[in-house]
FILUM-668694 format. One record per residue (C-alpha): x, y, z. Coordinates in steps of 0.2 Angstrom, whole numbers, padded with zeros to 4 digits, always signed. Each point is the difference from the previous one (the first is absolute). Layout:
N
XYZ ...
END
This chain:
134
-0391+0341+0126 -0004-0006+0017 -0003+0011+0016 +0019-0003+0005 +0006+0004-0018 -0010+0017+0001 +0007+0003+0018 +0018-0002-0006 -0003+0011-0015 -0007+0014+0011 +0014-0002+0013 +0013+0003-0014 -0010+0015-0007 -0001+0008+0017 +0019-0005+0004 +0006+0008-0016 -0010+0016+0003 +0004+0002+0019 +0018-0006+0001 +0007+0005-0017 -0011+0015-0006 -0003+0008+0017 +0017-0005+0008 -0008-0007+0016 +0012-0013+0006 -0008+0000+0017 -0013-0012-0008 +0013-0013-0007 -0005-0013+0013 -0018+0001-0006 +0004-0006-0017 +0017-0009+0000 +0006-0015+0010 +0014+0004+0012 +0012-0011-0011 -0007+0007-0017 +0011+0000-0015 -0002+0015-0013 +0010-0004-0015 +0002+0015-0012 +0009-0005-0016 +0017-0005+0008 -0003+0009+0017 -0005-0012+0014 -0008+0007+0016 -0003-0012+0014 -0010+0004+0015 -0010+0016+0005 +0015+0010+0005 +0008-0002-0018 -0017+0004-0008 -0002+0015+0011 +0017+0006-0004 -0002-0001-0019 -0017+0009+0002 +0009+0014+0010 +0012+0002-0014 -0014+0002-0013 -0009+0013+0011 +0016+0010+0003 +0005+0000-0019 -0018-0001-0008 -0013+0007+0012 -0014+0000-0013 -0005-0018-0005 -0015-0003-0011 -0007-0017-0003 -0011-0007-0015 -0006-0018+0004 -0002-0009-0016 -0004-0018+0006 +0000-0010+0017 -0005-0018+0001 +0002-0015+0011 -0003-0019-0001 +0002-0006+0018 +0016+0008+0008 +0008+0004-0016 -0003+0015-0011 +0005+0013-0012 +0001+0019+0000 +0002+0012-0015 +0002+0018+0003 +0008+0016-0005 +0009+0011+0013 +0006+0017-0003 +0013+0007+0012 +0003+0019+0000 +0010+0012+0010 -0015+0012+0000 +0008+0012-0012 +0005-0005-0018 +0008-0017+0002 -0011-0016-0002 +0003-0018-0004 -0015-0011-0006 +0004-0018+0004 -0010-0015-0006 -0001-0014+0013 -0005-0018-0002 +0000-0010+0017 -0002-0018+0005 -0007-0001+0018 -0002-0013+0013 -0010+0002+0016 +0001-0009+0017 -0013+0002+0013 -0008+0014-0009 +0016+0011-0002 +0013+0002-0013 +0014-0013+0001 +0008+0003-0017 -0002+0015-0012 +0012-0003-0014 -0001+0013-0014 +0007+0004-0016 +0002+0019-0002 +0002+0008-0017 +0004+0019-0002 -0012+0007-0014 +0012+0014-0003 +0015-0010-0003 +0014-0008+0010 +0005+0016+0008 -0015-0001+0012 +0003-0018+0006 +0009+0005+0016 -0016+0009+0005 -0008-0017+0002 +0014-0010+0006 +0015+0011+0005 +0010-0010-0012 +0012+0009-0012 -0001-0009-0017 
END
């Protein structure tokens, strides 16, 4: 991997931890292009405001988020991320979700983050990741 590939991978790792696990939407501009697209299964978010809104929904409904990174790699401005996210209400309800994502970078920031999220505990937990009722 080149220095750029490594920098992209580190940015993704940090973005996932800061923005998703720590719910810090104040730093979105640090990681995402203004016109970034985040595609989560069928749900398409375009722009920082839409991404922030979705993260606020997650924070409101599942305030505890843990992240286990499995693999992040890049070749040029295109990369791949594989991780498990566990969303929890902090009490008794949790939803582990396996995530596989294709990523495109532009000018050192995320331009496209397109993931396939799979609920590990069955279809009932899919809305945790996407807000989509199956």
